[in-house]
N, C-alpha and C positions, 0 to 999 in steps of 0.2 A: 531466453534461457529456460530449459526445462525446470519445472517446479513440482516437487512432490507434496508441498504444503504439509498437511497433517496426515498424509497417507503413510502407510507402513513402508519401511525400508528394509530390504534384505541385507544389504552390506553397507555399513558406514565406513568410509575410508578416511583416515586422518593422516595428512601428509603435506609436504610442500608441493605446490603446483608444479608439475614436471615441465622443466624447460627442455623439451624433447629434442631440440636440434643443437644442444650444447653439451650433452653428456649421454654416454651409452646407457647408464643406469636409468636416467630419466626417460629415454626413449623406450626402454623395456617396460617401465611402469606405465607410460602413456598407452602402449599397446595392450598391457594387461587390463587397464581400465576399460578400454574399448571391448575387450573380450568379456569382461564381467558385465558390462552394460547390455550385451546381447543376451545374457542369461538371467540377470537379476535386476531388481530395482536398486540402484546404487546412488548414494549421495557422497560427494567428496567435500569434506571440510578441510580447506587448505589455505595456505598462506603463500605470499609472493615476496620477492625482493622489491620493496616499495620504491627504491631508488633506481631501479632498472626500467627504462621506458619500454622495454620489450615485454614486460610482464603481462599486460592486458591481453596480448594476442594468444598467450598460452591458455588463459582462462576461456577466451572465446573459442579456441580450438576444441576444448573439452566440451563446452556447451553445444557446439556444432556436431559433436560426435554423439550427442544424446544423453550426456551426463548432467545430473543436477549438481551444481557447484555452489558452495557457500564459502566466500572468501572471508577470512578472519585475520586479525593480527595475531602475532605469536602469543601475546598476552591474553587474547580472547579464546584460545583453543579450549581451555578447561570449561569455560562457560558454554561454549558452543556445543561441545560434546555432551555436557550435562543436559542441555535443552533438547537434544535429539535422541538420546539413548532409549527413551521409552518407546520409540517407534521402530526400533531395530529388531529384526526377527532372526537373522542367521548368525552374524558375527560383526565384530569391529576389526578392521584391517588397518594396521599401521605400517607405513613405509619408513623404514629405518628404526632401530631401537631407540634412537634419540627422540623420535616423535612420540613414542609410547611412554618414555621414562616418566614424564611429568603427569600423565593422564591415566595410566593403567590402574593405579590405585583407585581413582574415582570411578572407573568403569566397574571394578570389582565391588565397590561399595554400593553403587546404585543398581547394577545389574549383575548380581552374582551368578545368574543363569546363562549369561551371554559369553560364548567363546571369544577369545582374543587371538588374532592372527598377526604375526609380525613378519614382514618381508625384510630379510637382512640386507639384500642387495650384494654386500660382501661381508665377510667377517672382519669387522673393523679392527679389533685388537690384533688379529693375525697380520693384517696389513701393516699396522704400526710396529709390531714386534720385528717383522722382517725388515722394516726400514731403519731400525736402530743403528746397524753398522754404517749406514750412509748418512746419518744425521750429523749436523754441525756440532751438536751437543748431545752425544750418545746417552749420557746418564740421565739427562732431562727427558730425552725421548723415551728411554726405557721406563722411567717413572710414569710418564703419560700413558704408555701402552699398558702398563699394569693397572692403572686407574680405569682405562677404557675396558679392559678385560673384566674387572669386577662389575662395572656398570652394565656392560653388554650382557654378560652371562646372567646377571641378576634379573634383567628384564626378560630374557629368554626363559628363565626358570619359571616366571609367572605367566608365561603365554601358554595357550593350548595347542598352537601350531606355529612352527617357524618355517618360513620358506627360504631356501638358498638357491643359488644359481648353478652350483656344481656339487658333485659327490664329495670333492675334497673339503668344501666348506661344511657340508653336512657332517662328515666324519669328524671335523674339528669340534663342532658343537657337541656331538654325541660322546666325544672323548671325555668331556667334563660333565655333561648332563645326559647320562645314558638312558634316562627314562623320557627324554624329550621326544615329542612328535615332530619330525622334521621331513619336509617334502621338497623335492627339487623342481623348480620352475626356471628353466634356463632363458637366455636371451633368445629373441626371435629374429631370424634373418630371412629375407626373400632372395632367392638365388636368381642371378641374371643369366639368361640363356645365351644371349648374343653379346659377346664382349670383344674388345679390340685385341688383335694378336700382337705378338712380340714386336714386329716391324712397324706396327701402327702407333707405337708408344714412343715418347721422347727418350732418346738414348741416355743411359746412365742417370735416370731421374728417380729419386727416392722420395717416399711420402710417409710422414709421421702424422697421426691423427690422435688428438687427446686434449681434453679440457684441462686447464692448469689450476683449477680449484682442487684437482686430485693430485696430491703430492708425488705419487710415483711417476707421473708424466713429465714433470719438470726435471726430476732426477734422470729419467731415461734420455731426454733430449741433451742435457748437459753431458751425460756419460758418452753418448754417441758422438757428439761434436768434439769432445775433448780427447777421447781415447780410441775411437773407432774410425771416424771420418778421415783422419790423416792417412791411415793405411789404405782405405778405400781409394783415396785420391792417388796414392802411389801406384795402385794396381790399375786404375782406369783412366787417370788423367782428369779431364774435366768432369765434374760431378755436380748435379743439381739436387739440393735437398729442400723440400717444401715442408714447413711445419704448420699444420692446421690445428687450431684449438682456441677455445674461448679464453680471453683475459690472460694473455702471456705476460708474466712479470718482467721487470727490467732485465734480469739476468738472462732471460730467454730472448727478449728483443735485442739485447746487445750482441747476439750471435749473428745478426743479419749481415749479409755481405759475403764475398768470396764464395758464391754459389749457394749460400743458405738464404732462403726466403721465409720470412715469418709472416704467414698469411693471416694469422689470427682466426677469428670466427668467420665462417663463410656460409652463405645461405643454402648452398647446394653442393653436395659432395661428388656427384656423378662426374663432372668434368675433371676432377682431380683423380678419381679412381680410374678413369678411362685413359688418361694421358700419361700417368707415371708408370715406370717400369717395375718397381719393387716397393712393397709396403714394408716398413721397418717398425718393430715393436721391441726395442732394446730395454725392456723392463728389468730392473734389478730386484724390485720387491713389489708386493701387491697381494691381492686375494680375489676371489670371485672369478667371473668369466670376463675376458678382455674383449669388449665390444669392437675395438679397433681391428682385432685379429679376425673376428667373425665377419665384420663388414667387408674387409678386403677379400677374404676367401669367397664370400658370396658374390662379389663383383668380378671374380676371376683375376684378381690382382695377387700374384704370388707374394708370400710373406716370409720374412726372416724375423724370427723372434727368439726369445730365451725360454728356458724351462718355466720360469715364472709366467711369462706371457702365454705359454701353451697350456698351462695347468688347467685341468678340469675340462679340456676340450677333446680328449682322445687323439691328440695329434702325435705323430711319430716323425722324427727327422727324416726327410727325404721322400715322404709319402704324400702328404698334403701341404707341407710347409717345410722350411729349413729351420732347425733349432740349434742355437749356439749360444754359449754363455760368455766365453772369454772374448776380449776385444779382437784378438787375432782371428779366431774361428768365425766370429760374426762378420768381420770385414771380408774374409774369404768367401763366405756364403753369399754376401751381397754381390761381390765381384762375379761369382759364378752365374748368378741369376741375371746379371746385366749383360753377360756375354754369351750365354748358352741358350739359344732360342728353343731348342728341343726340351731342355729342362723346364724352361719358362712355360711352354705349352702344356707339358705334362702336369706341372703343379697347378696351373690355372684350371685344368679340367678336374684334377683330383680334389682341389680345394672346394670347388662348387659341389661336387658329389658328396664330399664330407658334410657340408652344411645341409644339403638337401635331405640327407638321411637322419639328421639329428635335430635341427632347429627350425623346421618348417612350422609356420604359424598354426596350422590345424593341430599338429601334434602337441605343441606347447599349450594351446588352449585347452586341449583335453586333459593335460596334466594339471593345469590351474583349476579347472572346474572340479576335477576329481579330488584335488586336495581340499577344496572348500566343502564339497559334499561329504567328505570323510568325517567332518566334525558336526554335520547336521544331527541334532539331537544329543550331542555330547554334553554331559553335565560337567562344567568346569570344577576343578578341585576347589572346595570352599576355603576361604581364608580362615586360618586358625586365629586364636586370640592375639598372639604377638603380631601376626601379619595384619590383622585388622587395626591394631593400635598404630602400627607403622604406616599403614595406608591412610588412616585418619590424620596422622601427624604430617605426612607428606602432602596430603591434600590441603591441609590448612596452610602449610608453607607456600604451596604454589598459589593458592587463591589469595594469599596476603600480598602477592606481588613481589615478595623478596626473591623468589627463584628467578624471576625475570631480571631483577636488578643485578643479582649476582652474575647471571649469565652475560648480561651486557657489559658489566665491569670486567669480566674475564676476557671477553672478546676485544674490548678496547685495549686492555693490557697486552694481549697477544699481538695486536696490531702495532703498538708502539715498540714492543720488543723486536718484532720483525723488521721495523724500519731502522732499528739501531744495529742490526746484524751486518757484518761485512758481507758483501756479495761473494758468492762462490765463483771461482775462475777455473 
C-alpha cells in the first residue's frame, strides 16, 4: 500500500471507503479518487462496514490505484484528521455532508487557512422532502427532512466549495445559500461502441438496477410491480423483470415469482445490460444524477424513466429516452420499446451519443481538477467569536465520545422501529 509517511499531502479525503460495485455514488467517488491521484498527492482517511466481508477488497482496490489509504473506525475519524492536518497543502475533501459534520469545526480550529470542500453526491434534504408523500409516516418523514435540511445547509454554509452532480442540485443549494461556491462534477460513464441489437435481446425483458440502501430504489420497484407491471403484462403477455441491487429488503424479495427475478448484488453488469430489452427507472422521488439511467444509456440499453429519474441529465422524452410519470404512460412506453425495433435502435444510438457528449471521463476530470484549482490560495472565511465557541463546543462533544454514542443509539432505535413496521403491499 502506498505510504506518504510524513510527506506533504495535497488533498486529504475524509469519507467512507467507496463500495464502487454496489452504488452509483460510490462508483463516481472511486473514479474521482483515481482522477485526483493522477494530479495530486492524495490520502484517503476512510472507514468501512466492519461486518461486511467484502470491505477489504475495496481498500485493496484503492491502494492498487495508487492512493494512500488509512482506515479508521468511525470514532477515530476526528483523531485521524487531527494527526494529518498539518501536512495538508491544498484542501480537505469530505464525501457527504455527514462525513464533514463532526469534523469541520476541528479543521477550522487547527487549520483556519485550509479550504474545505464537500462533495454532496446528492442534496439529501431535497431527496427526503420529495419522498414525504410516499412515506408510511409522512409527518415523521417531513420532520426528518427538515432536520436534514438544517444540518446539511449548515455544513455547506461552512464549506469553501461544494460539489454537486447536476445543475438542479446546484440551484437548490444556491437558492438558500446564494454566496456559496458550488461546482458541478457529474457522474462518469464510458460509452459502449458495439452493443447488441433489438433482435439479439431477450423479448419483453426489463431491467431495474439500484442498491436498496437508497430509499428511492425500493419505492420505485414496489411502485412498478404494484401499479405498472400489471398493465405491461396486459399489453405484452409474458414479461420478465430482473431486479439487480445490493441488499434487497424482505418486501422486495417477496416480489420474486411470476416473471420477477430478484438477482440482488451481481459482480458484473454487462451480461444484464446486453441481454435485456429495456431499462426501467420508475423513480418517484430522489435528487442528484441517476447512475442507473446513465449506465443503461452508455451501454446502448434504451431507458424508460420518470421526470425525477431524468432530472439534471438534459434528457427529453422521445430523443434519448422515454419519460413518463403516470403508471399508464410508463406502461405504454415500456410496451412500445419492447415491440418497436426501430424506436429501440434509434434510442440506443441517441442514448450513447447523449452520454458521449456530456459525461466522458476526460471532460469530468477537467471539471474536477478545475474546481479544486479554483480554491488554490483561497483564504477561508475566518470563524467569528460565536462560531469559534460553537466549534470548540462541538469538538469537545465529538472527542468525548458522546456523539458516537448518540449516533449509535439513534441507529439502533431506527432499526427496531423498522422491524416493527408493517410491510408495504
